[in-house]
C-alpha positions in Angstrom: -127.1 -96.5 -12.2 -129.2 -97.6 -9.2 -126.2 -99.1 -7.4 -124.3 -95.8 -7.9 -127.1 -93.8 -6.4 -127.6 -96.2 -3.5 -123.8 -96.2 -2.7 -123.8 -92.4 -2.8 -126.8 -92.1 -0.4 -125.2 -94.6 2.0 -122.0 -92.5 2.0 -123.8 -89.3 2.8 -125.6 -90.9 5.7 -122.3 -91.6 7.4 -120.5 -88.4 6.2 -119.4 -85.6 8.5 -119.4 -82.1 7.2 -115.9 -82.3 5.8 -116.6 -85.5 3.9 -120.0 -84.4 2.6 -118.5 -82.1 -0.1 -115.9 -84.6 -1.0 -118.6 -87.3 -1.5 -120.7 -85.0 -3.7 -117.7 -84.1 -5.9 -116.8 -87.7 -6.3 -120.3 -88.7 -7.2 -120.5 -85.9 -9.8 -117.1 -86.9 -11.3 -118.2 -90.6 -11.6 -121.6 -89.6 -13.0 -120.1 -87.3 -15.5 -117.6 -90.0 -16.6 -120.2 -92.7 -16.9 -123.0 -90.6 -18.6 -120.9 -87.8 -20.3 -123.1 -85.1 -18.7 -124.5 -83.8 -15.5 -127.8 -83.0 -17.2 -129.8 -86.0 -16.1 -128.8 -86.5 -12.4 -131.8 -88.2 -10.7 -134.0 -86.0 -8.5 -133.1 -87.8 -5.3 -129.4 -87.0 -5.9 -129.8 -83.4 -7.1 -132.1 -82.8 -4.1 -129.3 -83.9 -1.7 -126.7 -81.8 -3.5 -129.0 -78.7 -3.4 -129.4 -79.3 0.4 -125.7 -78.7 0.9 -124.3 -75.4 2.0 -122.7 -74.9 -1.4 -124.5 -75.9 -4.5 -121.8 -77.4 -6.8 -124.2 -77.9 -9.7 -124.8 -74.2 -10.2 -121.7 -72.8 -8.4 -123.9 -70.5 -6.3 -123.9 -70.2 -2.5 -127.3 -70.7 -1.0 
């Protein structure tokens, strides 16, 4: 789990705006596949997702 989170955080540091949403969606797909749920996404990841212009976890614009 830790390596998945670390890789995701590194990708986001180098992402432009177009890639940012793609990286988030890819992470959520992998997490959902590995853990069969999006319920227990670590705080450091959910915080990054909620900082985006579009909150994919709740499907609400912020």
